Structure formats: C-alpha cells, structure tokens
VMD Tcl script that draws the C-alpha trace (Angstrom):
set ca {
  {76.44 60.48 199.10}
  {80.23 60.67 200.23}
  {82.55 58.17 198.37}
  {82.85 56.46 201.72}
  {79.49 55.79 201.67}
  {79.22 56.93 205.48}
  {77.82 60.16 205.21}
  {75.40 62.21 202.99}
  {75.19 65.86 202.40}
  {71.77 67.59 202.29}
  {70.24 70.91 202.33}
  {67.45 71.68 205.21}
  {66.08 75.00 205.25}
  {68.67 76.89 203.25}
  {71.56 75.31 205.08}
  {73.99 72.45 204.11}
  {74.39 69.63 206.72}
  {75.86 66.07 206.39}
  {74.25 63.20 208.15}
  {75.86 59.75 208.82}
  {74.27 56.81 207.16}
  {74.53 54.62 210.07}
  {75.25 55.86 213.55}
  {76.71 59.43 214.29}
  {76.32 63.05 214.73}
  {74.57 65.59 212.43}
  {76.91 68.01 211.11}
  {76.27 71.45 210.00}
  {78.54 72.82 207.07}
  {76.98 76.17 206.52}
  {75.36 78.79 208.44}
  {74.04 81.96 206.95}
  {70.74 84.02 206.22}
  {71.15 82.90 202.50}
  {69.70 79.80 200.58}
  {72.12 76.96 200.22}
  {71.12 73.85 198.02}
  {72.27 71.07 195.87}
  {75.31 69.78 197.81}
  {77.56 67.32 195.92}
  {80.66 65.56 197.52}
  {83.68 65.63 195.60}
  {84.94 62.21 194.50}
  {87.67 62.25 197.13}
  {85.42 63.15 199.88}
  {87.23 66.40 200.71}
  {84.91 68.87 199.40}
  {81.33 69.91 199.01}
  {80.06 72.07 196.04}
  {76.81 73.68 196.14}
  {74.63 76.66 194.81}
  {74.01 79.59 196.94}
  {72.59 83.22 196.35}
  {74.47 84.47 199.39}
  {76.20 87.31 196.79}
  {72.96 88.37 195.66}
  {72.38 85.80 192.92}
  {72.89 82.16 192.48}
  {76.58 81.07 192.28}
  {78.46 77.67 192.86}
  {80.61 77.36 195.90}
  {83.01 74.89 197.18}
  {83.50 74.34 200.97}
  {85.57 71.67 202.97}
  {83.41 68.61 203.63}
  {84.10 68.90 207.41}
  {82.79 72.60 207.14}
  {86.16 74.07 208.02}
  {86.88 77.62 206.45}
  {84.45 79.83 204.39}
  {82.94 78.76 201.25}
  {84.92 79.65 198.26}
  {82.51 81.05 195.09}
  {83.97 79.68 192.03}
  {81.51 81.45 189.56}
  {80.62 84.89 188.88}
  {78.31 84.87 185.99}
  {74.76 86.55 185.73}
  {73.19 83.41 184.89}
  {71.04 80.72 186.71}
  {73.23 77.75 187.29}
  {71.50 74.48 186.28}
  {73.84 71.54 186.74}
  {77.16 70.99 187.95}
  {79.34 67.95 188.23}
  {82.75 67.08 189.83}
  {85.55 65.54 187.67}
  {86.85 61.94 188.58}
  {89.85 63.55 190.07}
  {87.82 66.14 192.28}
  {90.20 69.01 190.54}
  {87.52 70.53 188.41}
  {83.57 71.23 188.01}
  {81.83 71.22 184.86}
  {78.66 73.25 184.81}
  {75.80 74.24 182.74}
  {73.79 77.68 183.03}
  {70.66 79.54 181.48}
  {72.84 81.13 178.83}
  {73.21 77.62 177.31}
  {76.84 77.01 177.91}
  {78.99 74.36 179.30}
  {81.83 75.50 181.26}
  {84.42 74.15 183.62}
  {86.23 75.46 186.41}
  {89.53 74.31 187.59}
  {90.15 74.60 191.30}
  {93.94 74.76 191.22}
  {94.08 77.71 188.82}
  {90.76 79.46 189.61}
  {89.93 79.42 185.95}
  {86.83 79.03 184.07}
  {86.59 77.90 180.63}
  {83.79 77.80 177.99}
  {83.59 74.37 176.63}
  {80.49 74.35 174.26}
  {77.11 76.28 173.61}
  {73.73 75.79 172.15}
  {71.78 78.37 169.98}
  {68.57 76.26 170.53}
  {67.83 75.66 174.08}
  {69.62 74.63 177.09}
  {72.21 72.03 177.67}
  {71.73 69.01 179.83}
  {73.95 68.29 182.69}
  {77.36 67.32 182.14}
  {78.78 64.04 182.60}
  {82.32 63.06 183.00}
  {83.92 60.02 181.72}
  {85.72 57.62 183.96}
  {89.30 58.76 183.03}
  {87.95 62.46 183.24}
  {89.10 63.23 179.49}
  {85.52 63.50 178.13}
  {82.44 65.32 179.04}
  {79.17 64.26 177.56}
  {75.93 66.13 177.25}
  {72.56 66.47 175.16}
  {71.41 69.37 173.43}
  {68.99 70.52 170.67}
  {69.61 71.25 167.11}
  {67.90 73.35 164.52}
  {65.25 70.78 164.33}
  {64.60 71.00 167.90}
  {65.54 67.14 168.18}
  {67.96 66.60 170.99}
  {71.22 64.65 170.13}
  {74.26 63.55 172.51}
  {77.38 65.09 172.22}
  {81.04 64.49 173.58}
  {83.72 67.31 174.02}
  {87.23 66.60 175.43}
  {87.41 67.97 178.96}
  {90.71 69.86 177.98}
  {88.66 71.79 175.36}
  {88.67 71.18 171.73}
  {86.02 70.24 168.83}
  {82.82 68.57 170.17}
  {81.84 65.26 168.59}
  {78.04 64.57 167.80}
  {77.47 61.00 169.19}
  {73.79 60.39 167.69}
  {72.38 61.41 164.22}
  {68.70 60.57 163.93}
  {65.16 62.04 164.06}
  {64.53 61.50 167.76}
  {65.42 62.98 171.08}
  {68.18 61.35 172.77}
  {68.90 62.53 176.25}
  {70.67 61.46 179.73}
  {74.18 60.16 178.49}
  {75.84 57.95 180.94}
  {79.20 56.24 180.64}
  {79.99 52.82 181.39}
  {82.18 52.10 184.38}
  {85.27 51.40 181.87}
  {84.40 54.01 179.66}
  {83.82 52.27 176.49}
  {80.09 52.81 175.85}
  {77.98 55.74 176.12}
  {74.67 55.02 177.28}
  {71.47 57.33 176.68}
  {67.67 57.49 176.65}
  {65.82 57.78 173.14}
  {62.46 59.18 173.11}
  {60.45 57.80 170.19}
  {57.00 57.85 168.83}
  {54.40 60.27 168.41}
  {52.13 62.69 170.79}
  {53.35 66.01 169.70}
  {50.83 66.98 166.80}
  {50.82 66.21 163.29}
  {47.67 63.94 163.65}
  {49.52 60.58 163.87}
  {49.05 59.90 167.71}
  {50.70 57.34 169.28}
  {52.35 56.87 172.65}
  {55.87 58.43 173.07}
  {58.23 55.87 174.40}
  {61.45 56.04 176.00}
  {64.22 53.35 175.19}
  {67.74 52.73 176.55}
  {70.65 52.68 173.78}
  {74.19 52.79 173.99}
  {77.07 53.76 171.58}
  {80.29 51.91 171.44}
  {82.94 54.58 172.03}
  {86.55 54.69 169.66}
  {89.64 55.11 171.41}
}
mol new
graphics top color blue
foreach p $ca { graphics top sphere $p radius 0.5 }
foreach p [lrange $ca 0 end-1] q [lrange $ca 1 end] { graphics top cylinder $p $q radius 0.2 }
display resetview
C-alpha cells in the first residue's frame, strides 16, 4: 500500500503493477520476460522495491513508483533473498538472505553493509524502529530457541532483548519506539513425552533510551 493509501503495488504473472484503491487506472511498472515479485512502496511513496530474477538469480531492485526509468539492482549476492524492509526515511533497505545474514543497502552511496549473522539458521524479517536508529529481528541460538535482537542501523554491537527457554519471534515496535512487541511460543508438542498444546502469546519489552 502506498503511504497515501491511494494505490497498492502488486505482482501479477511476474510483472509489477500499481492499482488505485478507489477509482483510476491500473499502471504497469515493469515489463520483462522475468519474474518480478513482492513489491513494497518506500515510506515517501517515490520508489518501489521488489525481487526479480532478471539477472539470472533473484536480486532486489528499486524502481520509481510511476514506472519511469529502468529498475536499479541493489544486491549482487549468490543467495536467496528472503525479506526486506525500507527505512522510515526511504534512504536505506534492510534485508535477509539464505546465508543467514542481515544486511543494509544505502541508496545514496550504493553501499551494502553486513549488520548481523546467525550460526544456527535463518534470520527473521528485519524491522526498523520509527526513528530509523534500530533494527529488530529474531534468530536461533545454540539451543535452537529463537530470541529477539536489536542492532543499531548504523552498525555496531547487537543487543539480545529476550532471555528465556521459549521461542520469541515477530518483533514489532510501538509507534513511539518505546516498546518492542513480540510473539512467544510456549508449551510442549515437540517430543519428550510431555505433550500439551503449543501456545503463542503476545509480550512486550520496554526499551531503554
């Protein structure tokens, strides 16, 4: 959905389109024999990022939201691209890939920086704080339980937010950035003879400034 709420971006038969939410014309943004998918508007509404295999492997591209000009390839990595998200100021994109790393691409400098990695499986979708200073995600540790982490978007030491024997996933910031919500999966259901239903509950952590 565009920030204005007036148009949505969607992928149809491997092409990117935007469509009005009320009345207006369907607008084709990409036109190629390749598969373009997962379009996301930038927060300022000027750009659309998407995943395409037009280079022979899946990479992330950016194109003007009105379809003007050619798509710009912003990644060049021999990995599957899993999740990406725009920074609040529309100047950077954080993304994860099948090599279990979190990276950030800066549009102005065209530079990619590695922010975090996991030794025990894939990293969840990166989530920006409202002020753009932090990125939250979840990843597993050596026990295979998943915890929530924060890392400065400018780079630096990551901070572990949750410390328990459950799996904590899907972090989301409150609008004011003071709280970090996440889903905790509790209960049995994974062997050991204990049985019991596995439950998912919503928790939050108050962040220190």
